[in-house]
Structures are given as structure tokens and as C-alpha cells.
C-alpha positions as CSV (number, residue, x, y, z in Angstrom):
1,M,30.5,128.9,57.0
2,K,33.3,127.4,54.8
3,S,36.8,128.1,55.4
4,S,40.0,127.0,54.4
5,V,43.9,127.1,55.5
6,E,47.2,127.6,53.2
7,K,50.5,127.1,55.0
8,L,52.7,129.8,54.8
9,S,55.4,128.1,57.1
10,D,55.9,125.7,60.1
11,T,54.8,127.9,62.0
12,R,52.3,130.5,60.4
13,V,48.8,130.2,58.7
14,K,46.4,132.2,56.0
15,L,42.8,131.3,56.8
16,T,40.5,132.3,54.3
17,V,36.6,132.4,56.0
18,N,33.4,132.5,53.4
19,V,30.2,133.4,56.1
20,P,26.8,133.1,54.0
21,F,24.5,135.7,54.9
22,E,21.7,133.2,56.3
23,E,24.0,132.3,59.1
24,L,24.3,136.0,60.2
25,Q,20.9,137.0,61.3
26,P,21.3,137.2,64.5
27,E,24.3,139.6,64.1
28,I,21.7,141.4,61.2
29,D,18.9,141.3,64.2
30,Q,21.1,143.1,66.7
31,A,22.8,145.3,63.7
32,Y,19.7,147.1,63.3
33,A,18.4,146.8,66.9
34,A,21.6,148.4,67.8
35,I,21.4,151.3,65.6
36,A,17.3,152.2,65.9
37,Q,17.8,152.9,69.5
38,Q,20.8,155.3,68.7
39,V,18.9,157.3,66.1
40,T,15.5,159.2,65.9
41,L,13.2,159.2,62.9
42,P,9.8,161.3,62.5
43,G,6.9,159.3,63.3
44,F,8.7,156.3,65.2
45,R,9.4,156.4,68.9
46,K,13.1,155.2,69.8
47,G,14.0,151.7,68.8
48,K,10.7,151.3,66.7
49,A,12.4,152.4,63.5
50,P,11.6,150.3,60.0
51,R,14.7,148.3,58.7
52,Q,13.7,150.1,55.5
53,L,13.6,153.8,56.7
54,I,17.4,153.3,58.2
55,D,18.4,151.3,55.2
56,A,16.9,154.3,53.5
57,R,18.0,157.1,55.6
58,Y,21.7,155.1,56.8
59,G,22.6,153.0,53.9
60,R,23.7,149.4,54.7
61,G,27.2,150.4,55.4
62,P,26.8,150.7,59.0
63,I,25.1,147.6,59.6
64,L,27.3,145.6,57.5
65,E,30.2,147.4,59.7
66,Q,28.8,146.3,62.8
67,V,27.2,142.8,61.7
68,V,31.5,141.8,60.9
69,N,32.6,143.2,63.7
70,D,30.3,141.5,65.6
71,M,30.4,138.3,64.1
72,L,34.6,138.0,63.3
73,P,35.6,136.8,66.8
74,T,33.3,133.7,66.8
75,R,33.4,132.7,63.4
76,Y,37.3,133.0,63.4
77,Q,37.3,131.2,66.1
78,A,35.4,128.3,64.9
79,A,37.4,128.3,61.5
80,C,40.2,127.5,64.0
81,E,38.9,124.6,65.6
82,E,37.0,123.5,62.7
83,N,41.2,123.1,61.1
84,D,42.8,122.1,64.0
85,L,44.9,124.9,64.3
86,V,46.5,125.7,67.7
87,V,47.2,129.5,67.6
88,I,49.7,131.5,69.4
89,G,49.5,135.0,69.0
90,Q,47.2,137.6,67.8
91,P,45.6,136.9,64.0
92,N,45.9,140.1,61.4
93,V,42.7,140.2,60.0
94,D,41.4,141.5,56.4
95,I,38.0,141.9,55.2
96,T,38.4,140.8,51.7
97,K,35.0,140.5,50.1
98,I,31.8,141.5,51.4
99,E,28.3,140.8,49.1
100,D,25.5,142.3,50.8
101,N,22.6,139.5,51.5
102,E,25.3,136.9,49.5
103,F,28.5,136.6,51.8
104,V,31.3,138.2,54.0
105,E,34.9,137.0,53.2
106,F,38.0,137.7,55.3
107,V,41.4,135.8,56.0
108,A,43.3,135.3,59.0
109,E,47.2,135.5,59.0
110,V,48.1,134.1,61.9
111,D,50.9,132.3,63.9
112,V,50.6,128.2,65.1
113,R,52.1,126.0,66.6
114,P,54.5,123.8,64.9
115,E,54.3,120.5,64.6
116,I,56.2,118.7,67.6
117,E,57.1,115.2,67.9
118,V,57.6,114.2,71.8
119,P,60.7,111.7,71.7
120,D,59.6,108.5,74.5
121,F,61.3,109.4,77.7
122,A,62.3,105.7,78.6
123,D,64.7,106.2,75.5
124,L,66.2,109.3,78.1
125,A,69.1,108.9,80.4
126,V,70.5,111.4,82.5
127,T,73.2,111.8,85.4
128,V,73.2,114.5,88.2
129,P,75.0,115.5,91.3
130,T,75.5,112.6,93.8
131,V,73.6,113.9,97.5
132,T,75.9,114.1,99.4
133,V,75.7,115.0,103.9
134,D,79.3,115.0,105.3
135,D,80.2,116.6,108.4
136,A,82.1,119.3,106.5
137,K,79.1,121.0,104.9
138,V,76.8,120.4,108.2
139,D,79.8,122.3,109.6
140,E,79.5,125.0,107.4
141,E,76.2,125.4,107.9
142,I,76.5,125.7,111.6
143,D,79.4,127.9,110.7
144,N,76.9,130.0,108.8
145,L,74.4,130.3,111.9
146,R,77.4,131.2,114.0
147,A,78.5,133.7,111.6
148,R,75.0,135.5,112.2
149,F,75.6,135.8,115.9
150,G,79.2,137.0,115.1
151,E,80.2,140.1,116.9
152,L,82.6,142.2,114.6
153,K,86.1,143.7,116.9
154,D,89.0,145.6,116.5
155,T,92.0,144.5,115.5
156,K,95.9,145.4,115.4
157,R,96.7,142.2,113.9
158,K,97.2,141.5,110.1
159,L,94.4,141.3,107.4
160,K,93.6,137.8,106.6
161,T,90.6,136.2,104.7
162,G,87.5,137.2,106.5
163,D,88.4,140.1,108.1
164,F,86.5,143.0,107.5
165,A,88.1,146.6,106.6
166,V,87.2,150.4,106.4
167,I,89.8,150.9,102.9
168,D,89.7,154.7,100.7
169,L,90.4,153.3,97.4
170,K,91.7,156.0,94.4
171,A,92.4,154.3,91.2
172,T,93.9,156.8,88.6
173,V,94.7,155.8,84.7
174,D,97.1,158.1,83.4
175,G,97.0,160.9,86.1
176,E,93.6,160.9,85.7
177,V,91.0,159.4,88.6
178,V,88.8,157.0,87.7
179,D,85.6,157.8,89.5
180,E,83.8,154.3,89.9
181,A,86.6,153.0,91.3
182,T,87.5,155.6,94.5
183,T,85.7,155.6,97.5
184,E,86.1,156.6,100.8
185,G,85.4,154.7,104.2
186,L,84.2,151.5,102.5
187,S,83.7,148.4,104.6
188,Y,85.0,145.5,102.9
189,E,85.5,141.4,103.8
190,I,88.0,140.1,102.6
191,G,87.5,136.7,100.5
192,Q,84.2,137.2,99.2
193,G,84.8,138.2,95.9
194,D,87.3,141.4,94.8
195,L,85.6,144.3,94.3
196,I,88.6,145.5,92.1
197,D,90.6,142.5,90.8
198,G,93.8,142.4,92.8
199,L,91.8,144.6,95.9
200,D,91.8,140.9,98.1
201,T,95.5,140.1,97.6
202,A,96.4,144.1,98.5
203,L,94.6,143.9,101.5
204,R,95.9,140.1,103.1
205,G,98.8,141.3,105.3
206,M,97.9,145.2,106.2
207,K,97.2,146.4,109.5
208,T,95.5,149.7,110.5
209,G,96.8,152.8,109.0
210,E,98.9,151.0,106.0
211,D,98.6,152.1,102.7
212,N,99.7,149.7,99.8
213,E,99.3,149.9,95.9
214,F,98.5,147.5,93.0
215,T,98.0,147.4,89.2
216,T,94.3,146.3,88.0
217,T,92.8,146.3,84.6
218,I,88.8,148.4,84.3
219,V,86.0,147.1,83.6
220,A,83.6,149.6,82.8
221,G,83.3,153.3,82.2
222,E,85.0,155.2,79.8
223,H,88.6,153.7,80.9
224,K,87.4,150.4,80.1
225,D,90.1,147.7,79.6
226,K,93.3,150.5,80.5
227,E,95.2,149.3,83.3
228,A,94.7,151.7,86.5
229,T,97.2,152.1,89.5
230,V,95.2,152.0,93.0
231,S,95.6,153.1,95.7
232,V,94.1,151.5,99.2
233,H,94.1,152.7,102.4
234,V,93.6,150.7,105.5
235,Q,91.1,153.3,108.2
236,Q,90.2,150.2,110.6
237,T,90.5,146.6,110.6
238,K,88.0,144.1,112.2
239,E,87.4,140.5,112.7
240,R,84.6,138.4,113.1
241,K,84.2,136.8,116.6
242,L,81.9,133.4,116.6
243,P,80.4,132.4,119.2
244,E,81.1,128.9,121.0
245,F,78.8,125.8,119.5
246,D,77.7,124.9,122.9
247,D,73.9,124.3,124.1
248,E,73.5,128.1,125.3
249,F,74.1,128.6,121.7
250,A,71.4,126.2,120.5
251,Q,69.3,127.5,122.9
252,M,69.9,131.2,121.5
253,A,69.9,130.4,117.9
254,S,67.0,127.7,117.6
255,E,64.4,125.9,118.8
256,F,66.2,123.2,120.5
257,D,67.9,123.1,124.1
258,T,71.4,121.2,123.1
259,A,74.1,121.5,120.8
260,D,73.2,117.6,119.7
261,E,70.3,118.6,118.7
262,L,70.4,121.4,116.5
263,R,73.8,119.0,114.7
264,E,71.2,116.6,114.0
265,A,68.4,119.3,113.1
266,T,71.1,120.7,110.5
267,K,71.8,117.5,108.9
268,G,68.2,117.0,107.9
269,Q,68.2,120.3,106.3
270,V,71.0,119.5,104.1
271,E,70.0,116.3,103.2
272,E,66.8,118.0,102.2
273,G,68.5,121.0,100.5
274,G,70.8,118.5,98.7
275,K,67.5,116.8,97.8
276,A,65.8,119.7,96.4
277,Q,69.2,120.4,94.4
278,Q,69.3,116.7,93.0
279,A,65.2,116.6,91.8
280,A,65.9,120.7,90.4
281,A,69.0,118.9,88.4
282,I,66.6,116.2,87.4
283,R,64.4,118.3,85.9
284,D,66.4,120.1,84.1
285,E,68.7,117.5,82.8
286,V,65.7,115.8,81.7
287,L,63.9,118.5,80.1
288,K,67.2,119.6,78.5
289,A,68.1,116.0,76.9
290,A,64.2,116.1,75.4
291,L,65.2,118.8,73.4
292,A,67.4,117.9,72.4
293,K,66.1,115.2,70.3
294,T,63.1,117.8,69.6
295,D,63.9,120.1,66.8
296,F,60.9,122.4,65.6
297,A,60.6,125.8,64.2
298,L,59.9,128.9,66.4
299,P,57.3,132.0,65.6
300,E,59.2,134.6,65.4
301,S,56.5,136.8,66.3
302,V,55.9,135.2,69.6
303,V,59.5,135.0,70.3
304,D,59.8,139.3,69.1
305,E,56.7,139.8,72.0
306,Q,59.0,137.9,74.1
307,V,62.1,139.9,73.9
308,H,60.1,143.6,73.4
309,N,58.0,142.8,76.6
310,Q,61.4,142.3,78.7
311,L,63.0,145.1,76.8
312,H,60.0,147.1,78.2
313,S,59.8,146.0,81.7
314,L,63.3,146.7,82.1
315,L,62.8,149.9,80.7
316,G,60.1,150.7,82.7
317,Q,62.8,150.3,86.2
318,M,64.5,153.4,84.3
319,A,61.6,155.7,83.5
320,H,62.3,154.6,80.1
321,D,65.6,156.2,79.9
322,E,67.8,153.9,77.1
323,A,71.1,156.6,78.4
324,A,70.9,154.9,81.9
325,L,70.3,151.3,80.7
326,A,73.5,151.7,78.6
327,Q,75.2,152.7,81.3
328,V,74.0,149.7,83.4
329,L,75.3,148.1,80.7
330,E,78.8,149.3,80.8
331,S,79.1,148.8,84.1
332,Q,78.5,145.3,84.0
333,G,80.8,145.0,81.3
334,T,78.5,144.3,78.5
335,T,77.0,146.0,75.3
336,R,73.6,146.7,74.4
337,E,74.5,143.9,71.2
338,E,75.3,141.3,73.5
339,F,72.7,142.3,75.7
340,D,70.0,142.1,72.7
341,K,71.5,138.4,71.6
342,Q,71.4,137.1,75.0
343,S,67.8,138.8,75.2
344,R,66.6,136.9,72.4
345,E,68.4,133.8,73.4
346,D,66.8,133.7,76.8
347,A,63.3,134.5,74.7
348,E,63.9,131.5,71.9
349,N,64.8,128.8,75.2
350,A,61.5,129.9,77.1
351,V,59.3,129.9,73.9
352,R,60.7,126.5,73.0
353,T,60.3,125.0,76.6
354,Q,57.0,126.5,76.7
355,L,55.6,124.9,73.8
356,F,57.4,121.8,74.2
357,L,55.4,121.5,77.8
358,D,52.3,122.3,76.1
359,V,52.3,118.9,73.7
360,L,53.3,116.8,76.6
361,A,50.6,118.3,78.9
362,E,48.2,117.3,75.8
363,Q,49.9,113.5,75.7
364,E,49.9,113.0,79.5
365,N,47.0,114.7,80.0
366,P,47.0,114.8,84.0
367,D,44.2,115.9,86.3
368,V,44.6,119.1,88.5
369,S,42.7,120.1,91.3
370,Q,41.6,123.1,92.4
371,Q,43.7,122.4,95.4
372,E,46.5,122.0,92.7
373,L,45.7,125.4,91.7
374,T,45.4,127.2,94.7
375,D,48.8,125.8,95.8
376,H,50.2,127.3,93.0
377,I,48.4,130.9,93.6
378,L,49.7,130.7,97.0
379,F,53.5,129.6,96.0
380,T,53.8,132.3,93.3
381,A,51.9,135.5,95.2
382,Q,54.6,133.7,98.0
383,S,57.4,134.5,95.6
384,Y,56.4,138.1,94.3
385,G,56.1,138.9,98.1
386,M,51.9,139.8,97.8
387,D,49.2,139.5,99.8
388,P,47.3,136.2,98.3
389,S,44.1,137.6,97.9
390,Q,45.6,141.1,96.1
391,F,47.3,138.7,94.1
392,I,44.3,136.4,92.9
393,S,42.4,139.7,92.6
394,Q,45.3,141.3,89.9
395,L,44.8,137.1,88.3
396,Q,40.9,137.5,87.9
397,Q,41.0,140.8,86.3
398,S,44.0,140.6,83.8
399,G,42.1,136.8,83.0
400,Q,45.4,135.0,83.6
401,I,44.3,132.4,85.9
402,A,44.3,129.9,82.9
403,N,48.1,130.9,82.7
404,L,48.6,129.3,86.2
405,F,46.0,126.2,85.5
406,A,48.4,125.8,82.6
407,D,51.6,126.2,84.2
408,V,50.4,123.4,86.5
409,R,49.3,121.5,84.4
410,R,52.7,121.0,82.3
411,G,54.6,120.5,85.8
412,K,52.6,117.4,86.3
413,A,53.0,116.3,82.8
414,L,56.4,116.5,83.4
415,A,56.6,115.0,86.4
416,A,55.0,111.6,85.2
417,A,57.0,112.0,82.5
418,I,60.5,112.3,83.9
419,C,59.5,109.1,86.3
420,R,60.4,107.2,82.9
421,V,63.8,108.7,82.5
422,S,66.8,106.4,83.3
423,V,68.8,108.6,86.1
424,K,72.1,108.4,87.3
425,D,74.2,110.1,90.3
426,E,77.8,111.5,89.5
427,D,79.3,107.9,91.4
428,G,76.8,105.9,89.2
429,N,74.5,104.9,91.8
430,E,70.5,105.2,90.5
431,V,68.2,107.5,91.6
432,D,64.8,106.4,91.7
433,A,62.9,110.1,90.3
434,T,59.5,108.7,91.7
435,Q,61.0,109.7,95.1
436,Y,60.4,113.6,93.9
437,F,57.8,113.2,91.4
438,G,55.8,109.9,91.6
439,D,53.4,110.7,94.2
440,E,50.7,112.6,93.0
441,D,51.5,115.1,95.5
442,E,54.9,115.9,94.8
443,A,53.9,115.4,91.4
444,A,52.1,118.6,91.7
445,E,54.6,120.6,93.4
446,A,57.8,119.3,91.2
447,E,57.6,122.3,88.4
448,F,58.1,124.5,91.6
449,V,61.2,122.4,93.2
450,E,63.9,124.6,91.4
451,Q,62.2,127.7,92.1
452,A,62.4,127.1,95.9
453,A,65.9,126.4,95.7
454,D,66.6,129.8,93.6
455,Q,64.6,131.2,96.1
456,A,67.1,129.6,99.1
457,D,69.9,131.0,97.8
458,E,68.6,134.3,97.2
459,A,67.3,134.4,100.8
460,A,71.2,133.2,101.6
461,E,72.5,135.7,99.4
462,A,70.8,138.7,100.8
463,E,71.7,137.4,104.3
464,A,75.5,137.2,103.9
465,S,75.0,141.2,102.1
466,E,73.2,141.8,105.0
467,E,75.8,140.9,107.1
468,K,78.5,142.6,105.3
């Protein structure tokens, strides 16, 4: 077999492969055997028809077609390895010549990974937030816990930040009611972010049964960017009464017997949360700094595929209704053009990061144990809210286990590289990155620190939403 490569761009090549017939004997034998099993010729049992009669009856066309189909995957793979091509994506293959009993020639155009020069991580320096554990942060966490056990009680006083109100809203533009900003019996917490710009200001100081009016700008719908008059009526006002932070509360809300023990444990949680955020910041800042020093072209077809998959997934949630997507985008104050632009930017960043980390992983060449792979699979299953056994079964059916293995390998490679970077916090103090990424067990988990922090944030937001 002979092969040659023509570079079409930094990310695409044309691979020409010539395979002589003497190398195709196994495929030829297999093709004749397969066709002999399918045909019936007088005087011969099925599968025993001689090749000459098969050729005479059916011609060489079916044989050559079968041979080409059988040999393409292995010869293409061999040619890629022979030319040290790191292919990404599926090739476009054309059979250019078939000279019977001489050779078969095919051409494959395919995207390849561009040349990527990884910078020396020892030359990088980043700054990350300082880990601080002060009484205010501890008090805030304790107050959040108290709020979970708080009770809403009716009040007759004026509304203030943190209070709840049951309200009616009616918005009009030039006398026409704006449906998107009109509702009745809405339970709303003041100070948690204006549902409508100006609503919090209008509610502060109001009492049960009172009415108020304010102007605002509509941000979505057919009245977008128009000034509206909003009438608000307060049906009911409530305040949240928090339980006292004492030993009795500690026993009710935690596994601790005293308030002091609970406070000390909360302080430890705040510190660990700060460290997790700092570790995630180190990872993000180091990766950002490394990518800033690395310039390479992106394979457009891979970016296009990622954009397509993202859009297909989103539309799938809406029964592939483009009109429904347009309505969602409009309600978010954006356009399809802006959405498509952002989707492409996100896809480009994702592809750029993965290609870079793949090269870094090849340079660092970290070992990945079975236990590390298992831990990552279990972590990923948990993040999707899936049963681990079911998740593993799906991975095996779709052939995705290799992708998760690559994820762990990239994470370990980046963790090793991070340990060579100069890291300081915002106060100018040196931060020892090895405390997060240096130990082998920690390095195996380093890729997932940011995910864990994100999950914690999402859980807190969901909790707050439920309380409302």
C-alpha cells in the first residue's frame, strides 16, 4: 500500500491511498465466499460455486464492490497512522480508480488536528481570589440555614427588603394591556431581583390593600423597548420570622448538639467552599493564560457540528418548534442572530480547549487507573441524576467510555501542568497550587472541582427558589 498527503489547510488534508490487489487477497476470498452463499447455480451446492462461474454469471462488479467496502476502513486507518495524522471528524471518501487485478485507489479529505505548540507553564503567572473566612460569611451561611426553617407570618407594617407580598400587576402601553407583565395573586420576595424593573422600589413602604403605580421599559414581546405604566396592588404582606440560633436550633437543623459546634462546622464549610472556588479559579485562569499564548486554526466542520448538535438538542426540548425557540429568545431579550453568534463562540471555545488539552495530555502522558475512570463515571452519572449502572450501560452501548477516559486524562495532564504555574491571590500572597492539584488522588479529581462548585451553586439557587 502506498499513501500520500496533500495539505489543504492548517486543519484539512487530502489523503491518497493506492492498494495493490496482492494485498487484497483476504477481502477477495471473503467476497467470493459471501456471494457464493447468496446465489444458487445448477449442479453446485450453496456456497460451493466456483469463482469462474460466479464471474461469468454475475460479473466482477459485485465482487469488486464488496472488496472495496471491506478494505476501506482498515486501509484508511492504516494510511492515517502511516502519515501520523490525528484525524478529527469523519472523512469524505471517493474511489478514484479500480484497475482489476492491479490496484484500487481512493482519496479521503478529512479534518486533522492543527499543529499546537504548548507554552511552558513555568512561565505563566495568574492571580486568583483570596480565600477569606470572616464572621460575616459565617453569619450569612447560618442565616441561610435559619431561613430554611423560618416561618412566614402576616404583617400590617410597611414592606421592606426581605418581606414577601402577594400582588396583582397590570402593565399597559398606550392603553393596551401587556400580557407578559400582567398577573394576579403573585407571591413575590422583595430584594431578590426585580421581576419588573422598578417593582421593588414601588413595593417598599406599601401596606396590605394599597395601590401604587410606576413606569418601566418592557424587555420582551411585541411591546419590547416601549415604556409601560404598571399598576401594583398588594393583597397581602408577610415577613419571615427566623428561629433563634441556639442549641435547640442546632439539634433541630443539624447533627450537632450545640450552636457553637454548628458555627464551627459552618466556618469549616465556608473555608472549604472558598478553597473549592479558588481551585476552580486557578484552573480557569491557568487555562485561559495558556490558551492566550497559543494560536492555532480551528477545523470549521468540527465547530459546525458542535453548533448543530447544540441547536438540535435545544430544539429537541421544544419538539423542534422553531417558533417556540423564537419566543423563548424574545422573552430573554435576545435575537436568533445573537443566539447563533453566541452558540458559535461557545463551540469555538470548547473545540479550542479540547484540542489544546489533548496535546497537553500527550505531552504530560499521565497514567489513568481503573479506579480513577470509575470515580469519574460515577461522578458524571451523579451530575446527570442517573443510576450509575444505567449510565454505564448507556456508555457501553454508545461507545463513549473512551471519551470519559480522555476527560480524566486531560484533567490529570492539566493538574500536573498547573503545579508549575506561579499563582498569587488578590492580596499578593503566593498560593501553593499543589495543595489542590499536586497529589495524585487530588489531581485525578482536579478536572471536576469546578463542576462540583457549579452544582453546589445550582443546588443553593434551587433551594432558594423552593423557599419562595
